[in-house]
C-alpha positions in Angstrom: -2.7 -29.7 2.8 -3.0 -25.9 2.2 -1.5 -22.5 3.1 -3.3 -22.5 6.5 -1.2 -25.4 7.7 2.2 -24.9 9.5 4.8 -23.9 7.0 6.6 -27.2 7.3 3.5 -28.9 5.7 1.8 -26.1 3.9 1.3 -25.7 0.2 1.1 -22.5 -1.8 -2.2 -21.2 -3.0 -3.5 -23.0 -6.1 -2.8 -21.5 -9.5 -6.5 -20.7 -9.8 -6.2 -17.9 -7.3 -4.1 -16.0 -9.8 -6.2 -16.8 -12.9 -9.9 -17.4 -11.9 -12.0 -14.3 -12.9 -14.5 -15.0 -10.1 -11.7 -15.1 -7.4 -10.4 -11.8 -8.9 -13.7 -10.2 -8.4 -14.3 -11.6 -5.0 -11.0 -10.3 -3.7 -12.2 -6.7 -4.2 -14.8 -7.0 -1.5 -13.2 -9.8 0.6 -9.7 -8.3 0.8 -9.4 -4.8 -0.5 -12.6 -3.3 0.8 -12.0 -4.6 4.3 -8.4 -3.4 4.8 -6.6 -0.1 5.3 -5.1 1.2 2.0 -2.6 4.0 1.5 -4.3 7.2 0.2 -1.9 10.1 0.1 0.8 12.1 1.9 -1.1 14.5 4.2 1.6 17.1 3.9 0.9 17.4 0.1 -2.7 18.2 0.9 -2.2 20.5 3.9 0.4 22.6 2.1 -1.9 23.1 -0.9 -3.9 26.3 -1.5 -6.8 24.0 -2.4 -9.0 22.6 0.4 -10.9 20.0 -1.6 -9.0 17.1 -3.3 -10.8 14.4 -5.4 -8.9 11.1 -5.1 -9.4 7.5 -6.2 -9.0 4.6 -3.9 -7.3 2.0 -6.1 -8.5 3.5 -9.4 -9.3 0.8 -12.0 -9.9 -1.8 -9.3 -11.9 -0.7 -6.3 -12.5 2.5 -8.2 -13.8 4.3 -5.1 -14.1 8.1 -5.5 -13.0 10.0 -2.4 -13.2 13.7 -1.7 -10.5 14.8 0.9 -11.4 18.0 2.6 -8.9 20.1 4.6 -10.3 22.5 7.1 -8.1 24.4 9.6 -5.4 21.7 9.3 -7.9 18.9 9.9 -8.6 16.3 7.2 -11.9 14.5 6.5 -12.7 12.1 3.7 -16.1 11.8 2.1 -17.6 10.1 -0.9 -17.1 12.2 -4.0 -20.4 11.0 -5.4 -23.6 13.1 -5.3 -26.4 11.5 -3.4 -28.9 12.6 -6.0 -27.9 10.8 -9.3 -24.3 9.7 -8.7 -22.5 12.5 -10.4 -18.8 12.9 -9.4 -18.9 16.1 -7.4 -15.4 17.4 -8.0 -13.2 16.5 -11.0 -10.2 18.6 -9.9 -8.7 20.0 -6.7 -10.0 23.4 -5.7 -10.7 26.0 -3.1 -14.3 25.8 -2.1 -16.7 27.0 0.6 -19.5 24.6 -0.4 -19.5 21.4 -2.3 -22.0 21.9 -5.2 -22.9 19.2 -7.7 -22.3 20.4 -11.3 -25.2 18.2 -12.6 -28.3 19.4 -10.8 -27.0 21.8 -8.1 -27.2 19.8 -5.0 -25.2 21.5 -2.2 -23.3 20.1 0.7 -21.2 21.9 3.4 -17.6 21.0 4.1 -18.7 18.4 6.6 -20.6 16.5 4.0 -24.0 17.6 5.3 -26.8 18.1 2.7 -27.8 21.8 2.6 -29.9 22.5 -0.5 -31.5 21.0 -3.6 -33.3 23.0 -6.3 -36.8 21.9 -7.6 -37.3 19.5 -4.7 -40.0 21.4 -2.8 -42.6 18.8 -3.4 -40.5 15.8 -2.4 -41.8 14.0 0.6 -39.6 12.6 3.5 -36.7 14.7 2.2 -33.9 15.3 3.0 -33.0 12.0 4.8 -29.7 11.0 6.5 -28.7 9.2 3.3 -28.7 12.5 1.5 -25.6 13.5 3.3 -22.2 12.4 1.9 -21.0 9.1 3.3 -17.8 9.5 5.3 -14.7 7.4 5.0 -12.5 6.5 8.0 -9.0 8.1 8.0 -6.0 6.9 9.8 -2.5 8.3 9.9 1.0 7.1 10.4 3.4 10.0 10.4 2.4 12.1 7.4 0.9 9.1 5.5 -2.8 8.8 5.3 -4.7 5.5 5.0 -8.4 4.8 4.4 -10.7 2.0 3.4 -14.2 1.2 2.3 -14.9 -0.6 5.5 -11.7 -1.5 7.4 -12.4 -4.4 9.8 -9.7 -3.7 12.4 -8.1 -0.8 14.3 -5.3 0.9 12.5 -3.3 1.1 15.8 -2.2 -2.5 15.1 -0.2 -1.2 12.1 0.8 2.2 13.6 2.2 0.7 16.9 4.2 -2.0 15.1 5.8 0.5 12.7 6.7 2.8 15.6 8.3 -0.1 17.5 11.4 0.1 15.2 11.0 3.3 13.3 10.3 5.9 16.0 13.8 7.3 15.8 13.5 8.3 12.2 12.1 11.9 11.4 10.1 10.9 8.4 8.2 14.2 8.4 11.5 16.0 7.6 12.4 13.7 4.7 12.4 15.5 1.4 9.8 14.2 -1.1 11.7 13.5 -4.3 9.3 13.4 -7.3 12.3 13.4 -9.6 12.9 9.8 -8.7 9.3 8.6 -8.1 7.7 6.6 -10.9 5.2 4.0 -11.8 6.0 0.6 -13.3 3.8 -1.6 -15.4 3.9 -5.3 -14.4 2.2 -7.8 -16.6 1.3 -10.2 -13.8 -1.2 -10.7 -11.0 -0.8 -8.2 -8.1 -0.4 -11.0 -5.5 2.6 -12.5 -7.4 4.3 -9.2 -7.0 3.8 -9.4 -3.3 4.8 -13.1 -3.2 8.2 -12.0 -4.7 8.6 -9.0 -2.3 8.0 -11.1 0.8 11.1 -13.3 0.5 14.8 -12.7 0.2 15.3 -16.3 -1.0 15.7 -15.1 -4.6 18.2 -12.3 -3.9 21.4 -14.4 -4.6 19.9 -15.7 -7.8 18.2 -12.6 -9.2 19.7 -9.4 -7.5 23.4 -9.4 -7.8 23.7 -5.6 -7.1 21.3 -5.6 -4.2 22.8 -8.7 -2.8 26.2 -7.0 -2.7 25.0 -4.6 0.0 23.2 -7.3 2.1 24.5 -10.1 4.2 22.2 -12.9 2.9 23.1 -15.2 5.8 21.7 -12.8 8.4 18.6 -11.8 6.4 15.6 -12.2 8.6 11.8 -12.3 8.3 9.3 -11.5 11.1 5.5 -11.8 10.7 3.0 -9.8 12.7 -0.7 -9.0 12.5 -1.4 -7.9 8.9 2.3 -7.2 8.2 5.7 -8.7 7.5 9.1 -7.2 8.3 12.3 -8.2 6.5 15.6 -7.0 7.9 18.7 -6.6 5.8 22.0 -6.5 7.5 25.3 -5.2 6.2 28.5 -7.2 6.3 30.1 -4.2 8.1 31.4 -2.4 5.0 28.3 -0.5 4.0 26.0 2.2 5.5 23.9 1.2 8.5 21.4 2.9 10.7 22.6 4.7 13.8 20.2 3.0 16.1 19.6 4.5 19.6 20.0 2.6 22.8 16.9 0.6 23.7 16.1 0.0 20.1 15.2 -3.7 19.4 18.1 -3.9 17.0 20.6 -1.8 18.9 24.2 -2.9 18.2 23.3 -4.6 14.9 24.5 -3.6 11.4 21.0 -3.0 9.9 21.1 -1.5 6.4 17.5 -1.9 5.4 14.0 -2.4 6.9 11.4 -3.8 4.4 7.9 -3.5 5.8 4.9 -5.0 3.9 1.4 -4.1 5.1 -1.4 -6.3 3.9 -2.5 -6.3 1.2 -0.5 -4.0 -1.1 1.7 -1.4 0.7 5.5 -1.5 1.2 8.0 0.7 3.0 11.6 0.2 2.0 13.7 2.1 4.6 17.5 2.7 4.1 20.0 5.0 5.8 19.4 7.5 2.9 15.6 7.6 3.4 12.4 5.7 2.5 10.8 4.4 -0.7 7.1 3.7 -0.7 5.7 0.9 -3.0 2.0 0.8 -3.7 0.8 -2.2 -5.6 -2.3 -1.3 -7.6 -4.2 -4.1 -9.2 -5.7 -3.3 -12.7 -6.6 -6.7 -14.2 -5.7 -10.2 -13.1 -2.9 -10.1 -15.7 -1.7 -6.5 -15.1 -0.5 -4.5 -12.1 0.8 -1.0 -11.6 3.5 -0.5 -8.9 4.1 3.1 -7.8 7.5 4.0 -6.3 7.6 7.2 -4.2 10.9 8.5 -2.8 11.7 10.5 0.3 15.3 11.5 0.9 16.8 11.8 4.4 20.5 12.0 3.5 21.3 13.1 -0.1 25.0 12.2 0.2 24.3 8.6 1.3 21.5 8.3 -1.3 24.1 9.3 -4.0 26.8 6.9 -2.7 24.4 4.0 -2.2 22.9 4.8 -5.7 19.4 4.5 -4.2 17.4 5.2 -7.4 19.7 3.2 -9.7 19.7 0.1 -7.5 16.0 0.4 -7.0 15.5 0.6 -10.8 17.7 -2.4 -11.5 16.1 -4.4 -8.8 12.6 -3.5 -10.0 13.3 -4.6 -13.5 14.8 -7.9 -12.3 11.7 -8.4 -10.1 9.4 -7.7 -13.1 11.2 -10.3 -15.1 10.8 -13.1 -12.6 7.2 -12.1 -11.6 6.0 -11.9 -15.2 7.7 -15.3 -15.9 6.0 -16.9 -12.9 2.7 -15.4 -14.0 3.1 -17.3 -17.3 4.5 -20.4 -15.7 1.7 -21.1 -13.2 -0.8 -21.2 -16.1 0.8 -24.6 -17.0 -1.6 -27.5 -16.8 1.2 -29.4 -15.2 1.8 -27.0 -12.3 -0.3 -27.9 -9.3 1.2 -25.5 -6.7 4.4 -25.7 -4.6 5.8 -25.8 -1.1 7.5 -23.2 1.1 11.0 -23.1 2.4 10.5 -23.0 6.2 13.7 -21.0 6.5 13.3 -18.4 3.7 9.6 -18.1 2.8 7.9 -17.3 6.1 6.6 -14.0 4.7 5.1 -15.6 1.6 3.5 -18.3 3.7 1.9 -15.7 6.0 0.7 -13.8 3.0 -1.0 -16.9 1.7 -2.5 -17.6 5.1 -4.0 -14.1 5.2 -5.3 -14.4 1.6 -7.0 -17.7 2.5 -8.5 -16.3 5.7 -9.8 -13.1 4.2 -11.2 -14.9 1.2 -13.0 -17.5 3.3 -14.5 -14.9 5.6 
């Protein structure tokens, strides 16, 4: 039996998935290079006076250098690596008319096309198409940009599923709140952090404060292509969304939508706004988790103590995830089973991991 079986018979991934160095390395290409990954808020780029923005796609893991170029409110992404000797073209954001390598002077236009290279008059069969800067695909949901090394499916699968329930929310007008945003250090494998996120099973045991605003009995999990949605309902005493007629959840007391997009991106949506979680693998024993806040209703945010509950919940999650990370190294732990009622999201995650790794 394994994770690919129906949940009633399936077993969790073997502990070796979280500890084997070879599996860790394989996941870079098999999983992360083939999927859409969150890059940046496009509004931050378009509002900037700079038109060239060097970024890293999963720095310290994929470590892919990207140069995001804005030109007349259009965005394009290119490799930030010179096609001559591999020098990083831009170290800092700036306003440029041409992209010029600081190592040997190779020049590109703002569409990534090679233009000029000094001291190459005698070079034969030059320039070639490979002397242009490779381009990265860009996809967008609302103001949020996604890219990937080589995404193997159309981003519309994600876009359309998000809009199905979230079309009524004006995310573009939410206020970015850097004063609450922060990055957490988690001493555990990145997938264990996702395992924990993808089930509400632990809420009554671990999260007393969060559990007080959720009706655990009504908590639901829905699995879709490349994503999982968990819906938290209020017992009627807390804040809920004002859902329009025709909405899939119209008439229900929804207080939270928790979206997870494979492999490492989460959207935590409350009546006060949204919190992005980006899970960034560093080593097989260490993960950084970035929390980014956008406030829709400051008064509700204050009353619901959005940042304080999130901080407390995160610290509680860190404790259990780090404890599991140590526990599964036991020579006596062979792997576990899934609760068919409460762990559909974790089971689906393990199915995806198994599928992508085998492909």
